[in-house]
C-alpha angles and dihedrals in degrees: 000000000000115000111210113221118210109236115239112258088227090060090053094047092050095045092082095245115164096199126045120234115267091248090071096047111106122230118273096255091058096047097072094066101044106106137170104291096213091054092045092052092054094058113114097180123091130020122339129203106261121249115217119199106211095189093107098036091112097027116151088225103088095206093050090044095049092048092057093045092048090055091050092050092046090053091048093050099042103032111009088213134072146160108250115208128182085024093156099245106121116249091227091058092049089050090052090051091050093046092051093050093046091048090053093049091048088062117104112274090245088059093050090046088071086072096045119146124222109219094179092063094042095257096134100160117092141037117342155139127226116275119218101263100171139059095262091057091227121175135196125235095244146089119204148185116225129190143146108252104176146073089041094219090060096052124110101211090184088076094052121100114264089201122095098038090220095055098094096042096046094043093047094051091047090051092049093051093043090054087061091051088052091059092048094050095044090049091055092046091048093052089047088062092050091255132128108279096247095047102095093045091051092049091051094053107281127233092315101047111024105103127212110207119184124209118186107203117207114195112187123205109282123213091210107031092162089067101044144059129211090214124002124239112290145135119239117251091210127101090240133352124206119201134197124182144182093252092263110125122237112121115110127186125203102227126167092345098311137088110249119196115222114233120233104253113191116238092006133127116214112225127197126194105228133213092265093064091039090057094044091050091045090239097312089119115045132231101207126214109242141165141182129246125206131209144203100239111048137032110237123210126184134179113214121187113195116201102208135180118234112279101241112005097079134052109221112214137132110288113251092239093062096046124083140153088271092046108034119185113288094195133054119229114271141155116248089253091053091049091056090048090049091054094047092048091048091050092051090048091052091047092051091048090052092048089053091054097262124125118238121229 
């Protein structure tokens, strides 16, 4: 049996090709809204992803504190995504995390291959590229490095890059501080639903079971960026997702029927509300559809940390306090694993419908 190995996108990009392989070309219905990301980012008209200043989130002045928290809840309810500034994680640590990730990705591919994952056998941590997992065989213009970073006792440090030397220390410290920010954000969102402040965090797994998974996305320069996507349109299954990037634009959000390009805000962390919090809040907080564009001029790197509940131990469903006769539950009870399966199944169904000439909802 011959196992086909997906070529690294970085290899394709550096091979001098002028046209991308057909597996990377998006379907016709997507191509009419893929623009030049640098031009898109400059647009000042239309809606813009909100920026939330967290400086006052725990202020002793109740008026100042409430104003900050209201802005956060409003952004979570209306957008489901925001730039966080004054988030409490030191800029120098974030710069170390970025430098460590970029140094790893600057290694020769054969060095990175020592950390290759093996999705077919279930070994998902490590260096990889997307396998074709649908009937069209479509691929995304990115390579990545994926690993669990918190809780510390659940990590497998043998899968972590040994080069650069600072990788483990910087990434571990970032994960630890980010975990504190997760508690703060979930507390505010809990109170915003009229719940006890630790309720959402408990329902998503608490300190012991909520997992922080890091995915460093590496998007090489693309000779035909108008035909490809770095990551196709999706919502995150997580409770929350936190995103750093190397100040190259690429993230787009589907807001009020249009794709909106997120600006590059210095010293910010982008935060997404994921499906888990959308389900628990019965849709009061939104998990927004988003995707990633690529470009010809600059390599883009982003660091996503997905805060995920355990796969089987918790039943995800709208909390009783946020359900009423007027607002019945919008989501059926499922484990996190079942929710992921449901999304994959639905995507396959939509793809098959498209291939049969139907239009998916």
